[in-house]
PDB file of N, CA, C and O in Angstrom:
ATOM      1  N   MET A   1     -39.265 -14.156  -3.153  1.00  0.00           N
ATOM      2  CA  MET A   1     -38.261 -14.198  -2.124  1.00  0.00           C
ATOM      3  C   MET A   1     -38.962 -14.083  -0.769  1.00  0.00           C
ATOM      4  O   MET A   1     -39.787 -13.190  -0.574  1.00  0.00           O
ATOM      5  N   ALA A   2     -38.651 -14.952   0.137  1.00  0.00           N
ATOM      6  CA  ALA A   2     -39.224 -14.929   1.478  1.00  0.00           C
ATOM      7  C   ALA A   2     -38.353 -14.090   2.403  1.00  0.00           C
ATOM      8  O   ALA A   2     -37.125 -14.103   2.318  1.00  0.00           O
ATOM      9  N   VAL A   3     -39.018 -13.368   3.279  1.00  0.00           N
ATOM     10  CA  VAL A   3     -38.328 -12.526   4.248  1.00  0.00           C
ATOM     11  C   VAL A   3     -38.879 -12.856   5.624  1.00  0.00           C
ATOM     12  O   VAL A   3     -40.092 -12.978   5.797  1.00  0.00           O
ATOM     13  N   GLU A   4     -38.011 -12.997   6.587  1.00  0.00           N
ATOM     14  CA  GLU A   4     -38.436 -13.284   7.951  1.00  0.00           C
ATOM     15  C   GLU A   4     -38.404 -11.995   8.763  1.00  0.00           C
ATOM     16  O   GLU A   4     -37.413 -11.265   8.757  1.00  0.00           O
ATOM     17  N   ILE A   5     -39.494 -11.731   9.455  1.00  0.00           N
ATOM     18  CA  ILE A   5     -39.551 -10.574  10.344  1.00  0.00           C
ATOM     19  C   ILE A   5     -39.057 -11.028  11.703  1.00  0.00           C
ATOM     20  O   ILE A   5     -39.672 -11.880  12.344  1.00  0.00           O
ATOM     21  N   THR A   6     -37.951 -10.462  12.137  1.00  0.00           N
ATOM     22  CA  THR A   6     -37.328 -10.910  13.378  1.00  0.00           C
ATOM     23  C   THR A   6     -37.599  -9.971  14.549  1.00  0.00           C
ATOM     24  O   THR A   6     -37.494 -10.383  15.704  1.00  0.00           O
ATOM     25  N   ARG A   7     -37.939  -8.737  14.273  1.00  0.00           N
ATOM     26  CA  ARG A   7     -38.232  -7.785  15.354  1.00  0.00           C
ATOM     27  C   ARG A   7     -39.736  -7.645  15.511  1.00  0.00           C
ATOM     28  O   ARG A   7     -40.447  -7.388  14.539  1.00  0.00           O
ATOM     29  N   THR A   8     -40.207  -7.811  16.705  1.00  0.00           N
ATOM     30  CA  THR A   8     -41.640  -7.689  16.963  1.00  0.00           C
ATOM     31  C   THR A   8     -41.909  -6.698  18.092  1.00  0.00           C
ATOM     32  O   THR A   8     -42.902  -6.821  18.808  1.00  0.00           O
ATOM     33  N   ASP A   9     -41.023  -5.716  18.250  1.00  0.00           N
ATOM     34  CA  ASP A   9     -41.193  -4.744  19.323  1.00  0.00           C
ATOM     35  C   ASP A   9     -42.257  -3.697  19.009  1.00  0.00           C
ATOM     36  O   ASP A   9     -42.657  -2.944  19.897  1.00  0.00           O
ATOM     37  N   MET A  10     -42.724  -3.635  17.755  1.00  0.00           N
ATOM     38  CA  MET A  10     -43.789  -2.705  17.383  1.00  0.00           C
ATOM     39  C   MET A  10     -44.905  -3.493  16.714  1.00  0.00           C
ATOM     40  O   MET A  10     -44.654  -4.385  15.904  1.00  0.00           O
ATOM     41  N   SER A  11     -46.142  -3.151  17.065  1.00  0.00           N
ATOM     42  CA  SER A  11     -47.296  -3.786  16.441  1.00  0.00           C
ATOM     43  C   SER A  11     -47.562  -3.118  15.088  1.00  0.00           C
ATOM     44  O   SER A  11     -46.934  -2.117  14.743  1.00  0.00           O
ATOM     45  N   ALA A  12     -48.491  -3.681  14.339  1.00  0.00           N
ATOM     46  CA  ALA A  12     -48.840  -3.115  13.038  1.00  0.00           C
ATOM     47  C   ALA A  12     -49.378  -1.692  13.195  1.00  0.00           C
ATOM     48  O   ALA A  12     -49.032  -0.812  12.407  1.00  0.00           O
ATOM     49  N   SER A  13     -50.209  -1.463  14.192  1.00  0.00           N
ATOM     50  CA  SER A  13     -50.753  -0.114  14.390  1.00  0.00           C
ATOM     51  C   SER A  13     -49.663   0.874  14.816  1.00  0.00           C
ATOM     52  O   SER A  13     -49.699   2.041  14.426  1.00  0.00           O
ATOM     53  N   GLU A  14     -48.701   0.413  15.609  1.00  0.00           N
ATOM     54  CA  GLU A  14     -47.583   1.281  16.000  1.00  0.00           C
ATOM     55  C   GLU A  14     -46.705   1.610  14.793  1.00  0.00           C
ATOM     56  O   GLU A  14     -46.197   2.726  14.682  1.00  0.00           O
ATOM     57  N   LEU A  15     -46.526   0.649  13.894  1.00  0.00           N
ATOM     58  CA  LEU A  15     -45.755   0.917  12.676  1.00  0.00           C
ATOM     59  C   LEU A  15     -46.464   1.942  11.802  1.00  0.00           C
ATOM     60  O   LEU A  15     -45.823   2.826  11.234  1.00  0.00           O
ATOM     61  N   ARG A  16     -47.784   1.826  11.692  1.00  0.00           N
ATOM     62  CA  ARG A  16     -48.542   2.808  10.905  1.00  0.00           C
ATOM     63  C   ARG A  16     -48.426   4.205  11.505  1.00  0.00           C
ATOM     64  O   ARG A  16     -48.302   5.189  10.776  1.00  0.00           O
ATOM     65  N   ALA A  17     -48.467   4.291  12.820  1.00  0.00           N
ATOM     66  CA  ALA A  17     -48.329   5.591  13.490  1.00  0.00           C
ATOM     67  C   ALA A  17     -46.942   6.176  13.250  1.00  0.00           C
ATOM     68  O   ALA A  17     -46.801   7.374  13.006  1.00  0.00           O
ATOM     69  N   ALA A  18     -45.928   5.334  13.319  1.00  0.00           N
ATOM     70  CA  ALA A  18     -44.558   5.799  13.068  1.00  0.00           C
ATOM     71  C   ALA A  18     -44.396   6.238  11.622  1.00  0.00           C
ATOM     72  O   ALA A  18     -43.711   7.222  11.342  1.00  0.00           O
ATOM     73  N   ALA A  19     -45.023   5.511  10.701  1.00  0.00           N
ATOM     74  CA  ALA A  19     -44.943   5.873   9.285  1.00  0.00           C
ATOM     75  C   ALA A  19     -45.604   7.225   9.035  1.00  0.00           C
ATOM     76  O   ALA A  19     -45.140   8.000   8.199  1.00  0.00           O
ATOM     77  N   ALA A  20     -46.687   7.507   9.757  1.00  0.00           N
ATOM     78  CA  ALA A  20     -47.378   8.782   9.594  1.00  0.00           C
ATOM     79  C   ALA A  20     -46.552   9.952  10.105  1.00  0.00           C
ATOM     80  O   ALA A  20     -46.716  11.081   9.642  1.00  0.00           O
ATOM     81  N   CYS A  21     -45.671   9.689  11.052  1.00  0.00           N
ATOM     82  CA  CYS A  21     -44.880  10.763  11.668  1.00  0.00           C
ATOM     83  C   CYS A  21     -43.558  11.031  10.966  1.00  0.00           C
ATOM     84  O   CYS A  21     -42.975  12.102  11.139  1.00  0.00           O
ATOM     85  N   THR A  22     -43.078  10.080  10.180  1.00  0.00           N
ATOM     86  CA  THR A  22     -41.762  10.253   9.565  1.00  0.00           C
ATOM     87  C   THR A  22     -41.833  11.127   8.321  1.00  0.00           C
ATOM     88  O   THR A  22     -42.857  11.174   7.639  1.00  0.00           O
ATOM     89  N   LYS A  23     -40.752  11.807   8.038  1.00  0.00           N
ATOM     90  CA  LYS A  23     -40.649  12.607   6.821  1.00  0.00           C
ATOM     91  C   LYS A  23     -39.904  11.849   5.723  1.00  0.00           C
ATOM     92  O   LYS A  23     -39.765  12.348   4.607  1.00  0.00           O
ATOM     93  N   ASP A  24     -39.429  10.654   6.038  1.00  0.00           N
ATOM     94  CA  ASP A  24     -38.703   9.811   5.091  1.00  0.00           C
ATOM     95  C   ASP A  24     -39.698   8.896   4.381  1.00  0.00           C
ATOM     96  O   ASP A  24     -40.154   7.907   4.955  1.00  0.00           O
ATOM     97  N   ALA A  25     -40.031   9.223   3.142  1.00  0.00           N
ATOM     98  CA  ALA A  25     -41.053   8.480   2.404  1.00  0.00           C
ATOM     99  C   ALA A  25     -40.677   7.021   2.199  1.00  0.00           C
ATOM    100  O   ALA A  25     -41.539   6.145   2.274  1.00  0.00           O
ATOM    101  N   LYS A  26     -39.412   6.750   1.942  1.00  0.00           N
ATOM    102  CA  LYS A  26     -38.990   5.357   1.731  1.00  0.00           C
ATOM    103  C   LYS A  26     -39.167   4.536   3.001  1.00  0.00           C
ATOM    104  O   LYS A  26     -39.629   3.397   2.945  1.00  0.00           O
ATOM    105  N   ALA A  27     -38.804   5.104   4.136  1.00  0.00           N
ATOM    106  CA  ALA A  27     -38.965   4.407   5.409  1.00  0.00           C
ATOM    107  C   ALA A  27     -40.444   4.199   5.719  1.00  0.00           C
ATOM    108  O   ALA A  27     -40.828   3.150   6.237  1.00  0.00           O
ATOM    109  N   ALA A  28     -41.270   5.184   5.409  1.00  0.00           N
ATOM    110  CA  ALA A  28     -42.711   5.065   5.648  1.00  0.00           C
ATOM    111  C   ALA A  28     -43.298   3.927   4.824  1.00  0.00           C
ATOM    112  O   ALA A  28     -44.113   3.154   5.328  1.00  0.00           O
ATOM    113  N   ARG A  29     -42.892   3.815   3.557  1.00  0.00           N
ATOM    114  CA  ARG A  29     -43.385   2.719   2.710  1.00  0.00           C
ATOM    115  C   ARG A  29     -42.974   1.371   3.267  1.00  0.00           C
ATOM    116  O   ARG A  29     -43.764   0.427   3.257  1.00  0.00           O
ATOM    117  N   ARG A  30     -41.740   1.268   3.755  1.00  0.00           N
ATOM    118  CA  ARG A  30     -41.285  -0.001   4.340  1.00  0.00           C
ATOM    119  C   ARG A  30     -42.081  -0.342   5.593  1.00  0.00           C
ATOM    120  O   ARG A  30     -42.470  -1.493   5.792  1.00  0.00           O
ATOM    121  N   MET A  31     -42.323   0.658   6.438  1.00  0.00           N
ATOM    122  CA  MET A  31     -43.091   0.407   7.661  1.00  0.00           C
ATOM    123  C   MET A  31     -44.516  -0.023   7.339  1.00  0.00           C
ATOM    124  O   MET A  31     -45.049  -0.924   7.988  1.00  0.00           O
ATOM    125  N   LEU A  32     -45.139   0.604   6.352  1.00  0.00           N
ATOM    126  CA  LEU A  32     -46.500   0.235   5.979  1.00  0.00           C
ATOM    127  C   LEU A  32     -46.555  -1.161   5.369  1.00  0.00           C
ATOM    128  O   LEU A  32     -47.516  -1.899   5.587  1.00  0.00           O
ATOM    129  N   ALA A  33     -45.530  -1.521   4.609  1.00  0.00           N
ATOM    130  CA  ALA A  33     -45.484  -2.868   4.032  1.00  0.00           C
ATOM    131  C   ALA A  33     -45.343  -3.922   5.124  1.00  0.00           C
ATOM    132  O   ALA A  33     -45.992  -4.967   5.068  1.00  0.00           O
ATOM    133  N   ILE A  34     -44.512  -3.658   6.102  1.00  0.00           N
ATOM    134  CA  ILE A  34     -44.343  -4.602   7.216  1.00  0.00           C
ATOM    135  C   ILE A  34     -45.636  -4.699   8.021  1.00  0.00           C
ATOM    136  O   ILE A  34     -46.001  -5.783   8.476  1.00  0.00           O
ATOM    137  N   ALA A  35     -46.332  -3.572   8.201  1.00  0.00           N
ATOM    138  CA  ALA A  35     -47.605  -3.590   8.929  1.00  0.00           C
ATOM    139  C   ALA A  35     -48.619  -4.469   8.210  1.00  0.00           C
ATOM    140  O   ALA A  35     -49.378  -5.191   8.857  1.00  0.00           O
ATOM    141  N   LEU A  36     -48.642  -4.418   6.883  1.00  0.00           N
ATOM    142  CA  LEU A  36     -49.546  -5.291   6.123  1.00  0.00           C
ATOM    143  C   LEU A  36     -49.223  -6.755   6.360  1.00  0.00           C
ATOM    144  O   LEU A  36     -50.127  -7.574   6.524  1.00  0.00           O
ATOM    145  N   VAL A  37     -47.946  -7.087   6.380  1.00  0.00           N
ATOM    146  CA  VAL A  37     -47.542  -8.473   6.613  1.00  0.00           C
ATOM    147  C   VAL A  37     -47.927  -8.903   8.028  1.00  0.00           C
ATOM    148  O   VAL A  37     -48.422 -10.013   8.227  1.00  0.00           O
ATOM    149  N   LEU A  38     -47.703  -8.034   9.004  1.00  0.00           N
ATOM    150  CA  LEU A  38     -48.048  -8.365  10.384  1.00  0.00           C
ATOM    151  C   LEU A  38     -49.552  -8.568  10.553  1.00  0.00           C
ATOM    152  O   LEU A  38     -49.981  -9.397  11.356  1.00  0.00           O
ATOM    153  N   ASP A  39     -50.348  -7.820   9.804  1.00  0.00           N
ATOM    154  CA  ASP A  39     -51.803  -7.967   9.857  1.00  0.00           C
ATOM    155  C   ASP A  39     -52.280  -9.168   9.063  1.00  0.00           C
ATOM    156  O   ASP A  39     -53.447  -9.549   9.156  1.00  0.00           O
ATOM    157  N   ASP A  40     -51.388  -9.772   8.280  1.00  0.00           N
ATOM    158  CA  ASP A  40     -51.721 -10.916   7.432  1.00  0.00           C
ATOM    159  C   ASP A  40     -52.809 -10.546   6.438  1.00  0.00           C
ATOM    160  O   ASP A  40     -53.733 -11.321   6.192  1.00  0.00           O
ATOM    161  N   GLU A  41     -52.687  -9.346   5.866  1.00  0.00           N
ATOM    162  CA  GLU A  41     -53.654  -8.865   4.894  1.00  0.00           C
ATOM    163  C   GLU A  41     -53.396  -9.503   3.536  1.00  0.00           C
ATOM    164  O   GLU A  41     -52.242  -9.666   3.140  1.00  0.00           O
ATOM    165  N   PRO A  42     -54.443  -9.862   2.827  1.00  0.00           N
ATOM    166  CA  PRO A  42     -54.262 -10.370   1.465  1.00  0.00           C
ATOM    167  C   PRO A  42     -53.831  -9.246   0.526  1.00  0.00           C
ATOM    168  O   PRO A  42     -54.011  -8.069   0.839  1.00  0.00           O
ATOM    169  N   CYS A  43     -53.279  -9.597  -0.592  1.00  0.00           N
ATOM    170  CA  CYS A  43     -52.774  -8.604  -1.548  1.00  0.00           C
ATOM    171  C   CYS A  43     -53.866  -7.670  -2.050  1.00  0.00           C
ATOM    172  O   CYS A  43     -53.566  -6.546  -2.450  1.00  0.00           O
ATOM    173  N   ARG A  44     -55.110  -8.096  -2.041  1.00  0.00           N
ATOM    174  CA  ARG A  44     -56.190  -7.245  -2.531  1.00  0.00           C
ATOM    175  C   ARG A  44     -56.347  -5.981  -1.691  1.00  0.00           C
ATOM    176  O   ARG A  44     -56.960  -5.015  -2.146  1.00  0.00           O
ATOM    177  N   ALA A  45     -55.802  -5.972  -0.469  1.00  0.00           N
ATOM    178  CA  ALA A  45     -55.908  -4.792   0.386  1.00  0.00           C
ATOM    179  C   ALA A  45     -55.039  -3.658  -0.125  1.00  0.00           C
ATOM    180  O   ALA A  45     -55.246  -2.506   0.258  1.00  0.00           O
ATOM    181  N   ILE A  46     -54.084  -3.954  -0.970  1.00  0.00           N
ATOM    182  CA  ILE A  46     -53.177  -2.936  -1.491  1.00  0.00           C
ATOM    183  C   ILE A  46     -53.886  -2.042  -2.493  1.00  0.00           C
ATOM    184  O   ILE A  46     -53.631  -0.838  -2.540  1.00  0.00           O
ATOM    185  N   GLY A  47     -54.764  -2.611  -3.287  1.00  0.00           N
ATOM    186  CA  GLY A  47     -55.501  -1.829  -4.262  1.00  0.00           C
ATOM    187  C   GLY A  47     -56.362  -2.732  -5.117  1.00  0.00           C
ATOM    188  O   GLY A  47     -56.162  -3.946  -5.158  1.00  0.00           O
ATOM    189  N   PRO A  48     -57.320  -2.132  -5.797  1.00  0.00           N
ATOM    190  CA  PRO A  48     -58.200  -2.946  -6.639  1.00  0.00           C
ATOM    191  C   PRO A  48     -57.445  -3.512  -7.835  1.00  0.00           C
ATOM    192  O   PRO A  48     -56.542  -2.877  -8.380  1.00  0.00           O
ATOM    193  N   SER A  49     -57.830  -4.702  -8.224  1.00  0.00           N
ATOM    194  CA  SER A  49     -57.212  -5.299  -9.405  1.00  0.00           C
ATOM    195  C   SER A  49     -58.073  -4.998 -10.620  1.00  0.00           C
ATOM    196  O   SER A  49     -59.288  -4.835 -10.510  1.00  0.00           O
ATOM    197  N   ASP A  50     -57.452  -4.928 -11.742  1.00  0.00           N
ATOM    198  CA  ASP A  50     -58.169  -4.659 -12.983  1.00  0.00           C
ATOM    199  C   ASP A  50     -58.410  -5.995 -13.669  1.00  0.00           C
ATOM    200  O   ASP A  50     -57.665  -6.389 -14.567  1.00  0.00           O
ATOM    201  N   ASN A  51     -59.463  -6.691 -13.233  1.00  0.00           N
ATOM    202  CA  ASN A  51     -59.743  -7.999 -13.806  1.00  0.00           C
ATOM    203  C   ASN A  51     -60.945  -7.964 -14.741  1.00  0.00           C
ATOM    204  O   ASN A  51     -61.479  -9.013 -15.101  1.00  0.00           O
ATOM    205  N   GLY A  52     -61.373  -6.777 -15.135  1.00  0.00           N
ATOM    206  CA  GLY A  52     -62.438  -6.648 -16.109  1.00  0.00           C
ATOM    207  C   GLY A  52     -63.838  -6.728 -15.529  1.00  0.00           C
ATOM    208  O   GLY A  52     -64.812  -6.737 -16.282  1.00  0.00           O
ATOM    209  N   GLU A  53     -63.962  -6.785 -14.233  1.00  0.00           N
ATOM    210  CA  GLU A  53     -65.299  -6.858 -13.625  1.00  0.00           C
ATOM    211  C   GLU A  53     -65.783  -5.502 -13.201  1.00  0.00           C
ATOM    212  O   GLU A  53     -66.887  -5.378 -12.673  1.00  0.00           O
TER     213      GLU A  53
END
């Protein structure tokens, strides 16, 4: 499913800072996920894959 990011009033680093300050874990996860998309990070940045190597 594709999602369009329509608000760009916060940069990826600002979203990470906001996520660090919030006590709402669900909101923090959403902010960090959006920051990854804004940074155009590949999926491998999320964690190592278990591909047997």
